[in-house]
C-alpha positions as CSV (number, residue, x, y, z in Angstrom):
1,M,21.2,-30.2,-41.4
2,G,21.5,-26.8,-42.5
3,I,25.1,-24.8,-42.5
4,R,27.9,-27.2,-43.2
5,T,31.5,-26.5,-41.2
6,G,34.5,-26.5,-43.8
7,Q,35.6,-30.0,-42.9
8,Q,32.1,-31.4,-43.6
9,Y,32.6,-29.8,-46.9
10,L,35.9,-31.5,-47.7
11,D,35.1,-34.9,-46.3
12,K,31.7,-34.9,-48.6
13,L,34.2,-33.6,-51.6
14,N,36.6,-36.4,-50.7
15,S,33.9,-39.2,-50.5
16,M,32.6,-38.3,-54.0
17,R,33.9,-40.2,-57.2
18,P,33.7,-37.8,-60.3
19,H,35.8,-38.2,-63.2
20,V,38.5,-35.5,-63.7
21,V,41.1,-35.3,-66.3
22,I,44.0,-32.9,-65.6
23,D,47.4,-32.5,-67.2
24,G,47.0,-36.3,-68.5
25,E,46.0,-37.3,-65.0
26,V,42.7,-39.2,-64.5
27,V,41.3,-38.0,-61.0
28,T,38.7,-40.1,-59.5
29,E,38.8,-39.7,-55.7
30,N,40.2,-37.6,-53.0
31,I,39.6,-34.5,-54.8
32,A,40.0,-32.1,-51.9
33,D,43.5,-33.4,-51.2
34,H,44.7,-33.1,-55.1
35,P,47.6,-30.5,-55.8
36,A,45.7,-28.9,-58.6
37,F,42.5,-28.4,-56.2
38,A,43.3,-28.7,-52.8
39,T,44.3,-25.1,-52.0
40,V,41.1,-23.7,-53.4
41,A,39.1,-26.3,-51.9
42,R,40.5,-25.1,-48.5
43,T,39.6,-21.7,-49.3
44,Y,36.0,-22.7,-50.0
45,A,36.0,-24.5,-46.8
46,E,37.1,-21.3,-44.9
47,L,33.6,-19.6,-46.6
48,F,31.7,-22.5,-44.9
49,D,33.5,-22.0,-41.6
50,L,32.9,-18.3,-41.6
51,Q,29.1,-19.1,-41.4
52,H,29.8,-20.5,-37.8
53,A,31.8,-17.5,-36.7
54,P,30.1,-15.9,-34.1
55,E,31.1,-12.1,-35.7
56,H,29.7,-13.6,-39.0
57,R,27.0,-15.7,-38.3
58,A,24.1,-13.2,-38.3
59,A,25.0,-11.9,-41.5
60,L,25.7,-15.3,-43.5
61,T,22.7,-17.0,-42.0
62,Y,19.1,-17.2,-41.5
63,T,16.5,-19.6,-40.2
64,S,15.3,-22.3,-42.5
65,P,11.3,-22.0,-42.6
66,T,11.1,-25.8,-42.7
67,T,13.5,-27.1,-40.5
68,G,14.3,-24.1,-38.2
69,D,18.3,-25.0,-38.4
70,P,20.5,-22.1,-39.7
71,V,20.9,-21.8,-43.3
72,N,23.0,-19.7,-45.8
73,A,21.3,-16.3,-46.2
74,S,21.8,-16.5,-50.2
75,F,18.9,-19.0,-49.9
76,L,16.7,-16.2,-48.4
77,R,13.7,-15.5,-50.6
78,P,13.5,-11.5,-50.3
79,T,10.2,-10.1,-49.7
80,T,11.3,-6.8,-48.0
81,P,14.3,-4.3,-48.3
82,E,15.5,-5.6,-44.9
83,E,15.6,-9.2,-46.3
84,L,17.5,-7.9,-49.6
85,A,20.0,-6.0,-47.5
86,H,20.5,-9.2,-45.5
87,R,21.3,-11.0,-48.6
88,R,23.7,-8.4,-49.7
89,E,25.6,-8.6,-46.5
90,A,25.8,-12.1,-46.3
91,I,27.2,-11.8,-50.2
92,R,29.6,-9.1,-49.1
93,T,31.0,-10.9,-46.2
94,W,32.0,-13.7,-48.5
95,A,33.1,-11.2,-51.1
96,E,35.5,-9.2,-48.5
97,Y,36.6,-12.1,-47.4
98,S,38.4,-13.5,-51.0
99,H,38.5,-9.8,-52.2
100,G,36.1,-10.6,-55.0
101,F,38.4,-13.3,-56.7
102,L,36.2,-16.1,-56.1
103,G,33.6,-15.6,-59.2
104,R,31.9,-19.1,-58.3
105,S,31.4,-18.9,-54.6
106,G,28.3,-20.8,-53.6
107,D,25.9,-17.6,-53.0
108,Y,26.0,-17.2,-56.8
109,M,23.9,-20.0,-57.9
110,N,22.0,-20.2,-54.5
111,S,20.9,-16.6,-55.8
112,S,19.8,-18.2,-58.8
113,L,18.0,-21.2,-57.4
114,T,16.2,-19.1,-54.8
115,A,14.5,-17.0,-57.7
116,L,13.9,-20.0,-59.7
117,A,12.1,-22.1,-56.7
118,S,9.9,-18.9,-56.1
119,A,8.8,-19.1,-59.9
120,E,7.5,-22.4,-59.4
121,K,4.3,-21.6,-61.4
122,W,6.5,-20.6,-64.2
123,F,7.9,-23.6,-64.6
124,A,4.5,-25.3,-64.2
125,Q,3.7,-23.8,-67.6
126,A,5.7,-26.6,-69.2
127,D,4.7,-29.4,-66.4
128,P,3.4,-29.0,-63.1
129,Q,5.9,-31.6,-62.0
130,F,9.0,-29.3,-63.3
131,G,7.6,-26.6,-60.6
132,E,7.7,-29.1,-57.9
133,N,11.1,-30.2,-59.1
134,I,12.6,-26.6,-58.8
135,R,11.3,-26.0,-55.2
136,N,12.2,-29.4,-53.9
137,Y,15.8,-29.0,-55.4
138,Y,16.0,-25.7,-53.9
139,E,15.2,-26.9,-50.5
140,Y,17.4,-30.0,-50.8
141,C,20.5,-27.4,-51.5
142,R,19.5,-25.1,-49.0
143,E,19.3,-27.7,-46.1
144,N,22.4,-29.4,-47.1
145,D,24.3,-26.6,-47.8
146,L,25.4,-27.8,-51.0
147,L,28.0,-25.9,-53.3
148,A,26.7,-26.0,-56.8
149,T,28.5,-24.8,-60.4
150,H,26.8,-24.4,-63.7
151,T,27.5,-25.3,-67.2
152,L,26.0,-23.0,-70.0
153,I,27.3,-22.8,-73.6
154,P,28.1,-25.5,-76.3
155,P,31.9,-26.0,-77.3
156,Q,33.6,-23.1,-79.1
157,V,33.8,-25.0,-82.7
158,N,32.0,-22.8,-85.2
159,R,30.1,-19.9,-83.8
160,S,28.7,-18.8,-87.0
161,E,26.4,-22.0,-86.4
162,S,23.7,-22.8,-83.8
163,A,24.4,-25.6,-81.3
164,A,22.1,-27.7,-83.4
165,Q,24.1,-27.4,-86.3
166,Q,27.7,-28.1,-85.0
167,G,29.3,-30.9,-85.8
168,G,26.2,-32.3,-87.6
169,G,24.6,-31.4,-84.2
170,Q,26.5,-34.3,-82.3
171,L,28.7,-32.0,-80.3
172,A,26.8,-30.0,-77.9
173,A,24.9,-31.6,-75.1
174,R,21.7,-32.7,-75.9
175,I,18.8,-35.2,-75.0
176,V,19.3,-38.4,-76.8
177,E,16.4,-40.2,-75.4
178,E,13.5,-39.5,-73.1
179,R,12.2,-42.1,-70.5
180,E,9.3,-42.6,-67.9
181,D,11.9,-42.1,-65.4
182,G,14.3,-39.6,-66.8
183,I,16.4,-38.4,-69.9
184,V,19.7,-39.2,-71.2
185,V,22.1,-36.4,-72.2
186,H,25.0,-36.8,-74.5
187,G,27.6,-34.3,-75.9
188,A,29.5,-31.4,-74.2
189,R,29.0,-28.1,-72.2
190,M,31.3,-25.3,-71.4
191,L,32.8,-23.8,-69.1
192,A,32.1,-25.5,-65.3
193,T,34.2,-23.1,-63.0
194,V,35.0,-25.2,-59.8
195,A,33.2,-28.1,-60.9
196,P,35.9,-30.7,-59.4
197,I,35.1,-29.4,-55.9
198,A,31.5,-28.6,-56.1
199,D,28.6,-31.0,-55.1
200,E,26.2,-30.5,-57.7
201,L,26.2,-29.4,-61.3
202,L,23.6,-27.3,-62.7
203,V,22.8,-27.4,-66.6
204,F,20.8,-24.6,-67.4
205,P,19.5,-23.1,-70.7
206,S,22.3,-22.1,-73.2
207,T,22.8,-18.8,-75.3
208,V,19.6,-17.9,-76.9
209,L,17.8,-20.6,-78.7
210,R,16.2,-20.0,-82.0
211,G,13.2,-21.7,-81.6
212,G,12.7,-24.1,-84.2
213,P,12.2,-27.8,-83.8
214,E,15.9,-28.6,-84.1
215,D,16.3,-26.7,-81.0
216,A,14.1,-29.1,-78.8
217,P,16.9,-31.5,-77.8
218,Y,19.2,-28.8,-76.8
219,S,16.3,-27.0,-74.5
220,Y,16.6,-28.2,-70.9
221,A,17.3,-27.7,-67.5
222,F,18.2,-29.9,-65.2
223,A,20.8,-30.8,-62.0
224,I,23.2,-33.6,-61.3
225,P,25.5,-34.5,-58.7
226,N,29.4,-33.7,-59.4
227,D,30.1,-37.5,-59.7
228,A,27.0,-38.7,-61.8
229,P,28.1,-41.7,-64.0
230,G,29.1,-40.7,-67.3
231,V,30.2,-37.2,-66.4
232,R,33.7,-36.3,-67.2
233,Y,35.7,-33.1,-66.4
234,L,38.2,-31.8,-69.3
235,C,40.4,-29.1,-66.9
236,R,42.8,-26.6,-68.1
237,T,46.2,-26.8,-66.3
238,S,46.4,-25.4,-63.1
239,L,47.6,-21.5,-62.7
240,H,48.9,-22.2,-59.4
241,N,52.2,-23.3,-59.9
242,G,52.8,-24.8,-56.2
243,G,54.2,-21.7,-54.8
244,S,53.4,-20.5,-51.1
245,T,50.8,-17.8,-50.2
246,F,54.0,-15.4,-50.0
247,D,55.1,-16.3,-53.7
248,E,51.6,-16.9,-55.3
249,P,49.3,-15.2,-52.7
250,L,46.1,-15.1,-54.9
251,A,46.7,-18.0,-56.8
252,A,47.7,-20.2,-53.8
253,R,44.3,-19.2,-52.5
254,Y,41.6,-18.6,-55.1
255,E,42.7,-20.5,-58.3
256,E,39.3,-21.7,-59.4
257,M,39.6,-24.4,-62.1
258,D,37.5,-24.2,-65.5
259,A,36.3,-27.4,-67.2
260,V,34.9,-28.5,-70.4
261,V,31.9,-30.9,-69.1
262,V,31.5,-34.3,-71.3
263,F,28.2,-36.0,-70.9
264,D,28.7,-39.6,-71.9
265,N,24.8,-40.8,-72.1
266,V,24.1,-39.3,-68.4
267,F,21.1,-40.3,-67.0
268,V,19.1,-37.4,-65.4
269,P,16.2,-38.6,-63.2
270,K,12.7,-37.0,-63.7
271,E,12.8,-35.6,-60.2
272,R,15.8,-33.3,-61.2
273,I,14.4,-32.1,-64.6
274,F,13.1,-28.4,-64.5
275,L,12.5,-27.9,-68.1
276,L,12.4,-30.0,-71.3
277,G,11.7,-28.9,-74.8
278,H,10.3,-25.5,-74.7
279,P,12.8,-23.3,-76.1
280,E,10.5,-20.3,-75.8
281,L,10.6,-20.9,-72.2
282,C,14.4,-21.6,-72.1
283,N,15.0,-18.1,-73.9
284,G,13.1,-16.4,-70.9
285,F,14.8,-18.6,-68.0
286,Y,16.8,-15.9,-66.1
287,S,14.7,-12.9,-67.2
288,E,11.1,-14.1,-66.6
289,T,11.9,-16.1,-63.5
290,G,13.9,-13.3,-61.7
291,A,17.1,-15.3,-61.3
292,G,19.1,-12.8,-63.7
293,A,18.4,-10.1,-61.1
294,L,19.3,-12.0,-57.7
295,M,22.5,-13.4,-59.5
296,T,23.5,-9.9,-60.9
297,H,23.0,-8.7,-57.4
298,Q,25.3,-11.2,-56.0
299,V,27.9,-10.2,-58.9
300,V,27.8,-6.2,-58.3
301,T,28.4,-7.0,-54.6
302,R,31.2,-9.2,-55.2
303,T,32.8,-7.0,-57.6
304,I,32.5,-3.8,-55.4
305,A,34.9,-5.9,-53.1
306,K,37.2,-6.8,-56.0
307,S,37.3,-3.1,-56.9
308,E,38.3,-2.1,-53.3
309,F,41.0,-4.5,-53.2
310,F,42.7,-3.1,-56.3
311,L,42.5,0.5,-54.8
312,G,43.9,-0.8,-51.5
313,L,46.6,-2.5,-53.4
314,A,47.5,0.4,-55.5
315,S,47.5,2.7,-52.6
316,E,49.8,0.5,-50.8
317,I,52.3,0.5,-53.6
318,A,52.0,4.2,-53.9
319,D,52.8,5.0,-50.5
320,S,55.4,2.2,-50.3
321,I,57.9,3.6,-52.8
322,G,56.8,7.3,-52.5
323,I,55.0,7.8,-55.9
324,D,51.8,9.1,-54.2
325,G,53.0,12.7,-54.7
326,F,53.1,12.5,-58.6
327,Q,49.9,13.9,-60.1
328,H,49.8,11.3,-62.9
329,I,49.4,8.5,-60.1
330,Q,46.9,10.4,-58.3
331,E,44.8,10.8,-61.4
332,D,45.0,6.9,-61.4
333,L,44.2,6.3,-57.7
334,A,41.3,8.8,-58.5
335,E,39.9,6.6,-60.9
336,L,40.0,3.5,-58.6
337,I,38.1,5.6,-56.1
338,T,35.2,6.6,-58.7
339,D,35.0,3.0,-59.8
340,V,34.3,1.7,-56.3
341,E,31.9,4.7,-55.6
342,I,30.1,3.9,-59.2
343,G,29.7,0.3,-58.1
344,K,28.3,1.2,-54.6
345,A,25.7,3.8,-56.0
346,L,24.8,1.2,-58.7
347,L,24.1,-1.5,-56.1
348,R,22.4,0.9,-53.8
349,A,20.3,2.5,-56.8
350,A,19.1,-1.2,-57.6
351,E,18.1,-1.8,-54.2
352,A,16.3,1.5,-53.7
353,D,14.2,0.8,-56.8
354,A,13.6,-3.1,-56.1
355,E,9.9,-4.1,-57.0
356,L,8.3,-7.3,-56.2
357,N,7.8,-9.6,-59.2
358,E,4.9,-11.7,-59.9
359,F,6.1,-14.5,-57.6
360,G,6.2,-12.4,-54.7
361,V,10.3,-11.7,-54.6
362,L,11.7,-8.3,-54.1
363,L,14.1,-7.9,-57.0
364,P,16.9,-5.0,-57.4
365,K,16.1,-2.8,-60.6
366,W,17.1,-4.6,-63.4
367,D,18.0,-1.7,-65.7
368,T,20.4,-0.5,-62.9
369,L,21.7,-4.1,-62.6
370,N,22.2,-4.5,-66.5
371,A,24.1,-1.3,-66.5
372,A,26.4,-2.5,-64.0
373,R,27.2,-5.8,-65.7
374,N,28.0,-4.1,-69.0
375,W,30.2,-1.3,-67.3
376,Y,32.4,-3.3,-65.1
377,P,34.0,-6.1,-67.4
378,K,35.5,-3.1,-69.3
379,I,36.5,-1.0,-66.4
380,A,38.1,-3.9,-64.5
381,Q,40.3,-4.3,-67.3
382,R,42.3,-1.2,-66.1
383,F,43.0,-2.6,-62.8
384,P,45.9,-4.7,-63.4
385,E,47.3,-2.1,-66.0
386,I,47.1,0.6,-63.2
387,I,49.4,-1.9,-60.6
388,R,51.7,-2.6,-63.8
389,K,52.1,1.2,-64.1
390,F,52.8,1.8,-60.4
391,A,55.1,-1.3,-59.6
392,A,56.9,-1.1,-63.0
393,S,60.0,-2.9,-63.1
394,G,60.0,-3.6,-59.4
395,L,57.5,-6.6,-60.7
396,M,60.4,-8.2,-62.0
397,A,63.1,-7.8,-59.4
398,L,61.3,-10.0,-57.2
399,P,63.3,-12.7,-55.1
400,G,61.2,-15.7,-53.9
401,E,60.3,-16.6,-50.1
402,A,63.2,-19.1,-50.3
403,D,65.7,-16.3,-51.1
404,I,64.6,-14.6,-47.8
405,A,65.2,-17.7,-45.8
406,S,68.7,-17.9,-47.2
407,N,72.0,-16.1,-46.8
408,A,70.7,-13.4,-49.6
409,L,68.6,-11.9,-46.7
410,P,71.1,-8.9,-46.2
411,D,71.2,-8.0,-50.0
412,I,67.4,-8.0,-49.8
413,E,67.2,-6.1,-46.5
414,R,69.4,-3.4,-48.3
415,Y,68.8,-3.3,-51.8
416,L,64.8,-4.0,-52.0
417,Q,63.8,-1.8,-49.4
418,A,60.9,0.7,-49.9
419,K,60.2,4.1,-48.4
420,S,58.0,2.6,-45.6
421,L,58.8,-1.1,-45.9
422,T,61.6,-3.7,-45.3
423,G,62.9,-5.4,-48.1
424,P,61.1,-8.9,-47.0
425,E,57.9,-6.6,-46.6
426,R,58.3,-5.0,-50.2
427,V,58.7,-8.4,-51.8
428,K,55.6,-9.7,-50.2
429,L,53.7,-6.7,-51.3
430,F,55.2,-6.7,-54.7
431,K,54.6,-10.6,-54.8
432,L,51.0,-9.4,-54.4
433,A,51.0,-7.1,-57.2
434,S,52.8,-9.6,-59.3
435,D,49.9,-12.1,-58.9
436,A,47.3,-9.6,-59.6
437,S,48.9,-7.9,-62.7
438,I,51.2,-10.2,-64.4
439,S,50.8,-13.9,-63.4
440,G,48.8,-16.4,-65.4
441,F,46.2,-16.1,-62.5
442,S,45.8,-12.5,-63.2
443,G,45.4,-13.1,-66.8
444,R,42.6,-15.6,-66.2
445,Q,40.8,-13.2,-64.0
446,S,40.9,-10.3,-66.4
447,L,39.5,-12.9,-69.2
448,Y,36.8,-14.2,-66.8
449,E,35.6,-10.6,-65.8
450,Y,35.4,-9.5,-69.5
451,F,33.4,-12.7,-70.5
452,F,31.5,-13.2,-67.3
453,F,28.0,-12.6,-68.7
454,G,29.0,-13.4,-72.3
455,D,30.3,-11.5,-75.4
456,P,30.2,-7.7,-74.1
457,V,29.0,-6.7,-78.0
458,R,25.7,-9.1,-77.3
459,M,25.3,-8.0,-73.7
460,A,25.5,-4.3,-75.1
461,G,22.6,-5.1,-77.6
462,A,20.7,-6.7,-75.0
463,L,20.9,-3.8,-72.7
464,L,19.7,-1.7,-75.7
465,K,16.8,-4.0,-76.7
466,S,15.6,-4.3,-72.9
467,Y,15.8,-0.6,-72.1
468,D,13.0,1.8,-72.5
469,R,14.6,4.8,-74.4
470,E,11.0,6.1,-75.7
471,P,10.6,8.7,-72.8
472,V,13.9,10.5,-73.4
473,R,13.6,10.4,-77.1
474,A,9.9,11.9,-76.6
475,R,11.7,14.8,-74.7
476,V,14.0,15.4,-77.6
477,R,11.2,15.4,-80.0
478,A,9.1,18.1,-77.7
479,F,12.1,20.1,-77.5
480,L,12.5,20.4,-81.4
481,N,8.8,21.3,-81.4
482,R,8.8,23.7,-78.6
483,P,7.6,27.0,-79.9
484,S,10.3,30.0,-80.1
485,S,9.9,32.4,-77.3
């Protein structure tokens, strides 16, 4: 089949029968048409359509090695610098289209599956069947152009206890039965972004397991269809309030739903199981297979596009109301420029120092990617702050699209004009600023980016543990012992 069109994606979505709970309503069909999901589903459909656009097809696709059909380039197994650059160009194309606001575009989990399938021998340590399963599943997703999301962490009940201890071990998703034809899973997991509009749900190893016998039921990796029997999604309230793309320009396009996943004795066929038991292997799932590197490569590419968006937005605001000549404004714009260029430099350095791993995949340098993923969540918190500072009270003096179409238009034209914009144009720009800096959508974006890879404190500890500081420490010791001249 190869690459899908947006309509094929929407038709498939509407044909599925998930169990989705949102605002007291149970939705089980025609998800793509439901008000809470319709707009973002159509944005995802646009991403699928870009694959067919003549100007983007070369960047977004490559030829399937098994069928000869064009498939998405985020499934490309990079073995050369050129192939790694091709993957990055595909990711960049989607990221710039969505300005980095789609944290779960398909290329994120596609990157994970590409690395995991390449590490087939690693999975075979546990069972040769698992190696075959992950390769077959990767090819299935690639050839059918499926959108996958994932769920990682146990419910947030008592973080002082392990998953095996929470609620007496009855809360976190766990294996309750092993059968010849598969396993049965019961419990819950957080936090499945875009799950209601995905084709597939990947249930991968959670936060670090302690490796004791009590962790075995929580040690697994598998995939299920989005509408597998027994799966329920508990969604938060939508942050798109139903406004147009004029009044809610970001939320009306990019409001990715987050959901808690409940597994009510869900059966997982054996061919969809990639790991079972083996807490020690689960703890190395991302680092030892290369999945963490390819996933982070996608994230860094996406966040550069997002940084560029905020630089562009801040620059437009500054010019429109004539504040770009003030030094404190210039300082903030320079900060945004610096963030963009640091992101680009980290990405380029990671690619320049890429090395083949034991499975023949050319991986960007992990130390550099790890630095980028520790740096960005913190600096990204400044972006909406800068927008609020530039726009100030202008964010609160905003009539809506309906007002522009009413007899209030003369007042809007006269009193809400800007140095370089008409009144309606200024309102439209500041509506975008509002959605990027003070709306519920913007608040979720800030939280999402801050905890994207987990608790920043734990991430810092992991960075410290993985980074070889001995060479620089040795230089300091050598300097201290250097004889006086």
